[in-house]
PAKOL-742640 format. One record per residue (C-alpha): residue number from 1; residue in one letter; x, y, z. Coordinates in Angstrom, 1 decimal. Each point is the difference from the previous one (the first is absolute). Layout:
N
+-----+---+--------+--------+--------+
|   k | r |     xx |     yy |     zz |
+-----+---+--------+--------+--------+
| NUM | a |      X |      Y |      Z |
...
+-----+---+--------+--------+--------+
REM end
This chain:
340
+-----+---+--------+--------+--------+
|   k | r |     xx |     yy |     zz |
+-----+---+--------+--------+--------+
|   1 | x | -119.3 |  -39.8 |   25.2 |
|   2 | x |   -2.2 |   -2.6 |   -1.6 |
|   3 | x |   -3.2 |    0.9 |   -1.8 |
|   4 | x |   -2.0 |   -1.5 |    2.5 |
|   5 | x |    1.5 |    2.0 |    3.0 |
|   6 | x |   -0.3 |    3.0 |   -2.4 |
|   7 | x |   -3.6 |   -0.5 |   -0.6 |
|   8 | x |   -0.6 |   -0.6 |    3.6 |
|   9 | x |    2.1 |    2.9 |    1.3 |
|  10 | x |   -2.2 |    2.4 |   -2.8 |
|  11 | x |   -3.6 |   -1.0 |    1.4 |
|  12 | x |    1.5 |    0.5 |    3.8 |
|  13 | x |    1.0 |    3.5 |   -1.5 |
|  14 | x |   -3.2 |    0.8 |   -1.4 |
|  15 | x |   -1.9 |   -1.4 |    3.0 |
|  16 | x |    2.0 |    1.8 |    2.3 |
|  17 | x |   -0.3 |    3.3 |   -1.6 |
|  18 | x |   -3.5 |   -0.3 |    0.2 |
|  19 | x |    0.0 |   -0.5 |    3.9 |
|  20 | x |    2.6 |    2.7 |    0.6 |
|  21 | x |   -2.5 |    2.8 |   -2.0 |
|  22 | x |   -2.9 |   -1.3 |    1.8 |
|  23 | x |    1.9 |    0.2 |    3.3 |
|  24 | x |    1.0 |    3.5 |   -1.1 |
|  25 | x |   -3.6 |    1.1 |   -1.1 |
|  26 | x |   -1.7 |   -0.8 |    3.2 |
|  27 | x |    2.8 |    2.2 |    2.2 |
|  28 | x |   -0.6 |    3.0 |   -2.5 |
|  29 | x |   -2.9 |    2.6 |    0.6 |
|  30 | x |   -1.2 |    2.1 |    3.2 |
|  31 | x |    1.0 |   -1.5 |    3.2 |
|  32 | x |    3.6 |   -1.3 |    1.5 |
|  33 | x |   -0.4 |   -3.8 |   -0.4 |
|  34 | x |    3.0 |   -2.3 |   -0.4 |
|  35 | x |    0.5 |   -3.5 |   -1.1 |
|  36 | x |   -0.6 |   -1.5 |    3.6 |
|  37 | x |   -3.8 |    1.7 |    0.0 |
|  38 | x |   -0.6 |   -1.0 |   -3.2 |
|  39 | x |    1.0 |   -4.0 |    0.8 |
|  40 | x |   -1.9 |    0.5 |    3.4 |
|  41 | x |   -3.1 |    1.7 |   -1.3 |
|  42 | x |    0.1 |   -3.2 |   -2.9 |
|  43 | x |    0.4 |   -2.4 |    3.0 |
|  44 | x |   -3.2 |    1.1 |    1.8 |
|  45 | x |   -1.7 |    0.4 |   -2.9 |
|  46 | x |    0.7 |   -3.6 |   -1.2 |
|  47 | x |   -0.9 |   -1.2 |    3.6 |
|  48 | x |   -3.5 |    1.7 |    0.3 |
|  49 | x |    1.1 |    2.2 |    2.6 |
|  50 | x |   -0.5 |    3.5 |   -1.3 |
|  51 | x |    0.0 |    3.5 |    1.7 |
|  52 | x |   -1.1 |    3.1 |    0.1 |
|  53 | x |    3.6 |    1.5 |    0.1 |
|  54 | x |    1.1 |    2.7 |   -2.8 |
|  55 | x |    2.6 |   -2.4 |   -1.5 |
|  56 | x |   -2.5 |   -2.8 |   -0.1 |
|  57 | x |   -2.8 |    1.7 |   -1.8 |
|  58 | x |    2.7 |    2.0 |   -2.4 |
|  59 | x |    1.7 |   -3.0 |   -1.2 |
|  60 | x |   -2.1 |   -3.0 |    0.1 |
|  61 | x |   -3.5 |    2.0 |   -0.9 |
|  62 | x |    1.6 |    2.1 |   -2.6 |
|  63 | x |    3.6 |   -0.6 |   -1.1 |
|  64 | x |   -0.2 |   -4.1 |    0.2 |
|  65 | x |   -3.3 |   -0.3 |   -2.2 |
|  66 | x |    1.3 |    3.1 |   -2.4 |
|  67 | x |    3.4 |   -2.3 |   -0.6 |
|  68 | x |   -1.8 |   -3.0 |   -0.7 |
|  69 | x |   -1.7 |    1.3 |   -2.7 |
|  70 | x |    2.4 |    1.6 |   -1.4 |
|  71 | x |    1.9 |   -3.1 |   -0.4 |
|  72 | x |   -2.8 |   -1.8 |   -1.2 |
|  73 | x |   -0.7 |    2.7 |   -2.4 |
|  74 | x |    3.3 |    0.4 |   -1.9 |
|  75 | x |    0.4 |   -3.8 |    0.3 |
|  76 | x |   -3.5 |   -0.3 |   -2.0 |
|  77 | x |    0.9 |    2.9 |   -2.7 |
|  78 | x |    3.9 |   -1.2 |   -0.5 |
|  79 | x |   -1.5 |   -3.8 |   -0.6 |
|  80 | x |   -2.9 |    1.5 |   -2.4 |
|  81 | x |    2.6 |    1.4 |   -2.0 |
|  82 | x |    2.1 |   -2.7 |   -0.5 |
|  83 | x |   -3.3 |   -2.2 |   -1.0 |
|  84 | x |   -1.0 |    2.6 |   -2.2 |
|  85 | x |    3.6 |    0.5 |   -1.9 |
|  86 | x |   -0.6 |   -4.0 |   -0.4 |
|  87 | x |   -3.1 |   -0.2 |   -1.4 |
|  88 | x |    0.7 |    3.1 |   -2.5 |
|  89 | x |    4.1 |   -0.9 |   -0.5 |
|  90 | x |    0.1 |    3.5 |    0.3 |
|  91 | x |    2.6 |    1.5 |    2.7 |
|  92 | x |   -1.9 |    3.5 |   -0.3 |
|  93 | x |   -3.4 |   -1.5 |    1.1 |
|  94 | x |   -0.9 |    1.0 |    3.3 |
|  95 | x |   -3.8 |    0.2 |    1.7 |
|  96 | x |    0.7 |    3.7 |    0.4 |
|  97 | x |    0.9 |    0.5 |   -3.5 |
|  98 | x |   -2.4 |   -2.3 |   -1.6 |
|  99 | x |   -3.3 |    1.6 |    1.5 |
| 100 | x |   -0.2 |   -2.6 |    2.7 |
| 101 | x |    0.2 |    2.1 |    2.9 |
| 102 | x |   -2.2 |    2.8 |   -1.2 |
| 103 | x |   -2.7 |   -2.7 |   -0.7 |
| 104 | x |   -0.1 |   -1.1 |    2.9 |
| 105 | x |    0.3 |    3.9 |    1.9 |
| 106 | x |   -3.2 |    0.5 |   -2.2 |
| 107 | x |   -2.1 |   -2.9 |    1.1 |
| 108 | x |    0.8 |    0.9 |    3.6 |
| 109 | x |   -0.7 |    3.8 |   -0.6 |
| 110 | x |   -3.6 |   -1.3 |   -1.6 |
| 111 | x |   -0.4 |   -2.2 |    2.7 |
| 112 | x |    0.2 |    2.8 |    2.5 |
| 113 | x |   -2.2 |    2.1 |   -2.2 |
| 114 | x |   -2.6 |   -2.4 |    0.3 |
| 115 | x |    0.5 |   -1.1 |    3.6 |
| 116 | x |    0.8 |   -3.2 |   -0.6 |
| 117 | x |    2.8 |   -0.3 |    2.5 |
| 118 | x |   -2.2 |    0.5 |    2.9 |
| 119 | x |   -1.7 |   -3.1 |   -0.6 |
| 120 | x |    3.1 |   -2.5 |    1.0 |
| 121 | x |    3.6 |   -0.1 |    0.1 |
| 122 | x |    0.5 |   -2.1 |   -2.7 |
| 123 | x |   -1.7 |    2.3 |   -2.8 |
| 124 | x |    3.0 |    2.6 |   -0.5 |
| 125 | x |    2.7 |   -3.1 |   -0.7 |
| 126 | x |   -2.7 |   -1.7 |   -2.1 |
| 127 | x |   -0.6 |    3.3 |   -1.7 |
| 128 | x |    3.8 |    0.7 |   -0.8 |
| 129 | x |    1.0 |   -3.4 |   -1.0 |
| 130 | x |   -3.1 |   -0.1 |   -2.4 |
| 131 | x |    1.1 |    3.4 |   -1.6 |
| 132 | x |    3.3 |   -1.2 |   -0.4 |
| 133 | x |   -0.6 |   -2.9 |   -1.9 |
| 134 | x |   -2.5 |    1.7 |   -2.3 |
| 135 | x |    2.7 |    2.4 |   -0.9 |
| 136 | x |    2.6 |   -3.2 |   -0.4 |
| 137 | x |   -2.0 |   -1.8 |   -2.2 |
| 138 | x |   -1.1 |    3.1 |   -2.0 |
| 139 | x |    3.9 |    0.9 |   -0.5 |
| 140 | x |    0.3 |   -3.8 |   -1.3 |
| 141 | x |   -2.8 |    0.0 |   -2.2 |
| 142 | x |    0.9 |    3.6 |   -1.4 |
| 143 | x |    3.8 |    0.1 |   -0.2 |
| 144 | x |    0.0 |   -4.0 |   -1.2 |
| 145 | x |    2.1 |   -2.7 |    0.6 |
| 146 | x |    3.1 |    1.0 |   -2.4 |
| 147 | x |   -0.5 |    4.0 |    1.3 |
| 148 | x |    3.3 |    1.7 |   -0.1 |
| 149 | x |    1.2 |    1.9 |    3.0 |
| 150 | x |   -1.1 |    3.3 |   -1.5 |
| 151 | x |   -3.5 |   -1.7 |   -0.8 |
| 152 | x |   -0.1 |   -1.3 |    3.2 |
| 153 | x |    0.9 |    3.2 |    1.8 |
| 154 | x |   -2.1 |    2.3 |   -1.7 |
| 155 | x |   -3.2 |   -2.4 |    0.2 |
| 156 | x |    1.1 |    0.1 |    4.0 |
| 157 | x |    0.2 |    4.0 |   -0.1 |
| 158 | x |   -3.5 |    0.1 |   -1.8 |
| 159 | x |   -1.8 |   -2.2 |    2.5 |
| 160 | x |    1.5 |    1.8 |    3.1 |
| 161 | x |   -1.4 |    3.2 |   -1.5 |
| 162 | x |   -3.1 |   -1.5 |   -0.1 |
| 163 | x |   -0.2 |   -1.7 |    2.9 |
| 164 | x |    1.4 |    3.4 |    1.8 |
| 165 | x |   -2.6 |    1.9 |   -1.8 |
| 166 | x |   -2.7 |   -2.2 |    1.6 |
| 167 | x |    1.3 |    0.8 |    3.3 |
| 168 | x |    0.9 |    3.6 |   -0.4 |
| 169 | x |   -4.0 |    0.7 |   -1.6 |
| 170 | x |   -1.6 |   -2.2 |    3.1 |
| 171 | x |    2.6 |    2.4 |    2.5 |
| 172 | x |   -1.2 |    3.2 |   -1.9 |
| 173 | x |   -3.8 |   -0.8 |    0.0 |
| 174 | x |    0.4 |   -0.5 |    3.7 |
| 175 | x |    2.0 |    3.0 |    1.3 |
| 176 | x |   -2.7 |    1.0 |    2.2 |
| 177 | x |    0.7 |   -3.0 |    2.3 |
| 178 | x |    2.8 |    0.3 |    2.1 |
| 179 | x |    0.5 |   -3.5 |    1.5 |
| 180 | x |    0.0 |   -1.2 |   -3.7 |
| 181 | x |    2.2 |    2.2 |   -1.6 |
| 182 | x |    2.6 |   -0.6 |    3.0 |
| 183 | x |   -0.6 |   -3.8 |   -0.3 |
| 184 | x |    0.7 |   -0.1 |   -3.9 |
| 185 | x |    2.6 |    2.3 |   -0.2 |
| 186 | x |    2.1 |   -2.1 |    2.9 |
| 187 | x |   -0.6 |   -3.1 |   -2.4 |
| 188 | x |    1.3 |    2.0 |   -2.8 |
| 189 | x |    2.9 |    1.1 |    1.4 |
| 190 | x |    1.2 |   -2.7 |    2.1 |
| 191 | x |    0.1 |    0.0 |    3.8 |
| 192 | x |    0.6 |   -2.3 |    3.2 |
| 193 | x |   -1.2 |    2.5 |    2.3 |
| 194 | x |   -2.7 |   -1.2 |    2.5 |
| 195 | x |    0.3 |   -3.8 |   -1.1 |
| 196 | x |    0.0 |   -2.5 |    3.0 |
| 197 | x |   -0.6 |   -3.7 |    0.5 |
| 198 | x |   -3.1 |   -0.1 |   -1.2 |
| 199 | x |    1.3 |    0.9 |   -3.5 |
| 200 | x |    2.7 |   -3.0 |    0.2 |
| 201 | x |   -2.5 |   -2.0 |    0.7 |
| 202 | x |   -2.3 |   -0.1 |   -2.9 |
| 203 | x |    3.0 |    0.9 |   -2.7 |
| 204 | x |    2.5 |   -2.7 |    1.4 |
| 205 | x |   -2.4 |   -2.9 |   -1.7 |
| 206 | x |   -0.3 |    1.4 |   -3.1 |
| 207 | x |    3.8 |    1.0 |   -0.4 |
| 208 | x |    1.3 |   -3.5 |    1.7 |
| 209 | x |   -2.2 |   -1.6 |   -2.4 |
| 210 | x |    1.3 |    2.0 |   -3.4 |
| 211 | x |    3.5 |   -0.4 |    1.1 |
| 212 | x |   -0.3 |   -3.8 |    0.5 |
| 213 | x |   -1.6 |   -0.4 |   -3.2 |
| 214 | x |    2.5 |    2.1 |   -2.0 |
| 215 | x |    2.8 |   -2.0 |    1.7 |
| 216 | x |   -1.9 |   -3.4 |   -1.2 |
| 217 | x |   -0.1 |    1.7 |   -3.8 |
| 218 | x |    3.9 |    0.4 |    0.0 |
| 219 | x |    0.4 |   -3.3 |   -2.6 |
| 220 | x |   -2.4 |    1.3 |   -2.0 |
| 221 | x |    1.3 |    3.3 |   -0.5 |
| 222 | x |    3.3 |   -1.6 |   -0.5 |
| 223 | x |   -1.1 |   -1.9 |   -2.6 |
| 224 | x |   -1.7 |    2.9 |   -1.9 |
| 225 | x |    3.1 |    1.9 |    0.4 |
| 226 | x |    1.4 |   -2.2 |   -3.0 |
| 227 | x |   -2.8 |    1.0 |   -2.5 |
| 228 | x |   -3.9 |   -0.6 |   -0.2 |
| 229 | x |    0.8 |   -2.6 |   -2.6 |
| 230 | x |    2.6 |   -1.8 |    1.7 |
| 231 | x |   -2.2 |    0.2 |    2.7 |
| 232 | x |   -2.8 |   -1.3 |   -1.7 |
| 233 | x |    1.9 |   -3.0 |   -0.9 |
| 234 | x |    0.6 |   -0.6 |    3.5 |
| 235 | x |   -3.3 |   -0.4 |    1.0 |
| 236 | x |   -0.7 |    3.3 |    1.2 |
| 237 | x |   -3.5 |    1.1 |    0.5 |
| 238 | x |    0.3 |    3.8 |   -0.8 |
| 239 | x |   -3.9 |    1.0 |    0.3 |
| 240 | x |    0.0 |   -1.8 |    3.8 |
| 241 | x |    3.7 |    2.1 |    0.6 |
| 242 | x |   -1.8 |    3.1 |   -1.0 |
| 243 | x |   -2.9 |   -0.5 |    1.9 |
| 244 | x |    2.0 |   -1.0 |    3.4 |
| 245 | x |    2.5 |    3.3 |   -0.7 |
| 246 | x |   -3.0 |    2.3 |   -0.4 |
| 247 | x |   -1.5 |   -1.3 |    3.6 |
| 248 | x |    3.6 |    0.2 |    1.4 |
| 249 | x |    0.5 |    3.2 |   -1.0 |
| 250 | x |   -3.4 |    1.0 |    1.0 |
| 251 | x |    0.1 |   -1.3 |    3.4 |
| 252 | x |    3.4 |    1.6 |    0.6 |
| 253 | x |   -0.7 |    3.3 |   -1.4 |
| 254 | x |   -3.3 |    0.3 |    1.1 |
| 255 | x |    0.4 |   -1.0 |    3.5 |
| 256 | x |    3.1 |    2.5 |    0.3 |
| 257 | x |   -2.2 |    2.7 |   -1.6 |
| 258 | x |   -3.0 |   -0.7 |    2.3 |
| 259 | x |    2.3 |    0.4 |    2.8 |
| 260 | x |    2.4 |    2.8 |   -0.2 |
| 261 | x |   -1.2 |    1.5 |   -3.6 |
| 262 | x |    2.3 |    0.4 |   -3.3 |
| 263 | x |    3.7 |   -0.6 |    0.7 |
| 264 | x |    1.7 |    0.0 |   -3.5 |
| 265 | x |    3.2 |   -1.2 |   -1.7 |
| 266 | x |    0.8 |   -2.6 |    3.0 |
| 267 | x |   -0.5 |   -3.0 |   -2.3 |
| 268 | x |    1.9 |    1.9 |   -2.9 |
| 269 | x |    3.3 |    0.6 |    2.1 |
| 270 | x |    0.4 |   -3.0 |    2.5 |
| 271 | x |   -0.6 |   -2.9 |   -2.8 |
| 272 | x |    3.3 |    1.7 |   -2.1 |
| 273 | x |    2.2 |    0.6 |    3.2 |
| 274 | x |   -0.9 |   -3.9 |    1.0 |
| 275 | x |    1.0 |   -1.4 |   -3.3 |
| 276 | x |    3.3 |    1.6 |    0.8 |
| 277 | x |    0.6 |   -1.5 |    3.0 |
| 278 | x |   -1.3 |   -3.5 |   -0.1 |
| 279 | x |    0.4 |   -3.1 |   -3.0 |
| 280 | x |   -2.7 |   -0.2 |   -2.6 |
| 281 | x |   -3.3 |   -1.4 |    0.8 |
| 282 | x |   -3.3 |    1.2 |    1.1 |
| 283 | x |    0.0 |   -1.5 |    3.3 |
| 284 | x |    3.2 |    1.7 |    1.0 |
| 285 | x |   -0.2 |    3.0 |   -1.7 |
| 286 | x |   -4.4 |    0.1 |    2.0 |
| 287 | x |    2.0 |   -0.4 |    3.2 |
| 288 | x |    2.6 |    2.3 |   -0.1 |
| 289 | x |   -2.7 |    2.4 |   -1.8 |
| 290 | x |   -2.2 |   -0.4 |    3.3 |
| 291 | x |    3.0 |    0.4 |    2.3 |
| 292 | x |    1.0 |    3.2 |   -2.0 |
| 293 | x |   -3.7 |    1.7 |   -0.2 |
| 294 | x |   -0.4 |   -0.3 |    3.5 |
| 295 | x |    3.4 |    1.5 |    1.0 |
| 296 | x |   -0.5 |    2.6 |   -2.8 |
| 297 | x |   -3.4 |    0.9 |    1.4 |
| 298 | x |    0.9 |    0.1 |    3.3 |
| 299 | x |    3.1 |    2.7 |   -0.8 |
| 300 | x |   -3.0 |    1.8 |   -2.0 |
| 301 | x |   -2.5 |    0.2 |    2.8 |
| 302 | x |    2.9 |    0.7 |    3.2 |
| 303 | x |    1.2 |    3.2 |   -2.3 |
| 304 | x |   -3.5 |    1.0 |   -0.6 |
| 305 | x |   -0.7 |    0.2 |    4.0 |
| 306 | x |    3.3 |    1.0 |    0.8 |
| 307 | x |   -1.0 |    3.3 |   -2.1 |
| 308 | x |   -3.1 |    0.4 |    1.8 |
| 309 | x |   -0.1 |    4.1 |   -0.4 |
| 310 | x |   -0.7 |   -0.3 |   -3.5 |
| 311 | x |   -1.9 |   -3.4 |   -0.2 |
| 312 | x |    1.1 |   -1.6 |   -3.2 |
| 313 | x |   -2.5 |   -2.8 |   -1.2 |
| 314 | x |    1.9 |   -3.2 |   -0.8 |
| 315 | x |   -2.0 |   -0.5 |   -3.1 |
| 316 | x |    1.7 |    3.2 |   -1.1 |
| 317 | x |    3.7 |   -0.6 |    1.3 |
| 318 | x |    0.2 |   -3.3 |   -2.1 |
| 319 | x |   -1.4 |    1.5 |   -2.8 |
| 320 | x |    2.4 |    2.4 |    0.1 |
| 321 | x |    2.8 |   -2.5 |    0.2 |
| 322 | x |   -1.6 |   -2.6 |   -2.5 |
| 323 | x |   -0.6 |    2.4 |   -2.5 |
| 324 | x |    3.8 |    0.9 |   -0.1 |
| 325 | x |    0.7 |   -3.2 |    0.1 |
| 326 | x |   -2.7 |   -0.8 |   -3.3 |
| 327 | x |    2.0 |    2.9 |   -1.7 |
| 328 | x |    3.4 |   -1.6 |    0.5 |
| 329 | x |   -0.9 |   -3.3 |   -1.2 |
| 330 | x |   -1.8 |    1.0 |   -3.2 |
| 331 | x |    3.3 |    1.8 |   -0.7 |
| 332 | x |    2.3 |   -2.7 |    0.7 |
| 333 | x |   -2.1 |   -2.5 |   -2.4 |
| 334 | x |   -0.3 |    2.7 |   -2.8 |
| 335 | x |    3.9 |   -0.2 |    0.5 |
| 336 | x |    0.4 |   -3.7 |   -0.1 |
| 337 | x |   -2.6 |   -0.1 |   -3.0 |
| 338 | x |    2.3 |    2.9 |   -1.9 |
| 339 | x |    3.2 |   -2.1 |    0.8 |
| 340 | x |   -1.2 |   -3.3 |   -1.6 |
+-----+---+--------+--------+--------+
REM end
């Protein structure tokens, strides 16, 4: 098999995996629906001929928008992980570990407390994007350009703790407000429940924009991977790249957090897997990470829906899996450093 054929086969498998998982996700849950019902409802929905039958209401109004949102968020979080790791040139960098997700969540919770989310649909994603961008900027300023993995992670943990404390303090001061407490806890744990087409509508533009900008930055990230001095001699404007990365991660993480809350570790796990499956280069790693991130989050959401009596939050499940993966990754890196 030639390299071109092998590459096409690899991308076909990744895309086919996502399609197969998406099809399975639509039939898992209450109701005996088959793929035929899914195809019929999908056709009617696109044709603009809705119905009041049980299949259409459950599939088109509940499961389809939830599935689209899961795919968007999974792709966004995975891409944000690739861009963050590329900017810091550190495979352990990830928006969740570095406190970026916590910063977005804290900004959203503050907005809830002040009632800003009730003014317009764009306020919540704007708050989340701003919180994520502020934490990313603070991380770079505090850790420094030449920060080691340990310094970077410790700085991220500190910022995550501060942002989490802000959200917790606001929540503890408003425990008498049931609606606010429920809404805030849902964002802190991460949840796709109750999401509809309106959520997809205001989440789609910032995520698509962020993904497009991330792909446009792939050449600059490839140059930066060669080292900052080499990148400077090749004309790379590092200050401009930092701003673009901050805005991109802010859009991706901010929009995702605003829509479903904190979903951690997708940006850490997926890029590592993608690098094992596709040749080097941020363009290919980004594309593979988007497909794998969407697939992974579809699996997580399907599993959490399948065990409905216990109602496990998707964010809790990704943290459990991602935390275990992070411990293994640190252990492997320590062994590699010890063998040198």
